N, C-alpha and C positions, 0 to 999 in steps of 0.2 A: 695881332697878328705877331708872330715870336717875333721875326728878324727884328723888328722896329724893339724887342725888350729886352735882347739880344744887344742889338745896338749899346742902347740905353747903358746896360751894366758896363760894356764894356770899358765904351766913354766917359762915363759917372757925367753926366750931363740929361737933361733930357733931352726928347727927340727933334724941337726944333731950334733947341743950340746947336745939332750935326747937320744936318738938315735942310735945307728951305724947304716951306711947301710946296710951291713946283717941284721941284727936285722931289719928293718926298713920291709925288701923284703920278707923277714915272719911272719913276724906283718900283712903285707896285704894282702899274700897269704891266711893266717890263718883266716880271717878279711870276707873275700870276701864269701867264702862258706856260711857264716852266712846271708847276704845279700841276695846274690842270692833263699838261702834253705826258704827264708818267702814266703809264701802263694800268689798272690800278681806275682812276679816275679818269682816264681817257675814256675807258673800256665802258663804264659804269655810263656814263655821260653822253655814250658814242659820237666821241667827236674823231675826226682828221684832221691833224696841221695847222687845231687853231694856230691863230697869232695873236688874235686877245682886240684888243682894241687896233683899231681902222686907220687909227694915222698914228702908229708903228707899223705897221708892214712898210711906209718907206722909209726908218732907220736903218740905218748900217756902222758896222764896224768895221777897218780896215782892221784887221791881223796877222801876223807871220812877216817874213822876210820875203814875202813876194804882196804882200801890201793885197792880200784877198777881202772882193765885201764880200760880210756875212750880214742877212738882215739881223737884229737886236734884235728878237724874243730867241731867235730861234739861237744865236750864241748865248745868251744864257744859257738857254735851256744845253747846249750842253755843257754846260763850263759847270752848270748844278749835275750832270748826271759821271761828268769824269768823275771829279771831289765823293760825288758821293759809292757810285758803283766802284768804282777803279778803282782809285787813289785812298776811300771809304778817311776821310778827312772834317769834320765839321767845318760848319761854317762859319765860326767862333776866325778859325784859321784863320782867314782869306779876314775878315774883319781886322787885324789886328794890326797885320804887314802895309 
């Protein structure tokens, strides 16, 4: 996966030294819906509101001053879309902060 190659390049370490195997698995599972829910792929696969791994449907992120709960894959999808389309930033900007 491109993200993992970027991480290894940024941190100058093998992925196994950056993130443990279980966390890596869940990171992949969290990021998959963010990519699959992009319009071209979503349309090609004829999907609506794809949430990915069923275990992730019950994981939430608390955000903002009001501590709003947001389903984890939706949170990362919104983060991805904001970074890519509104701010036009590359993922490497977020990996180094």
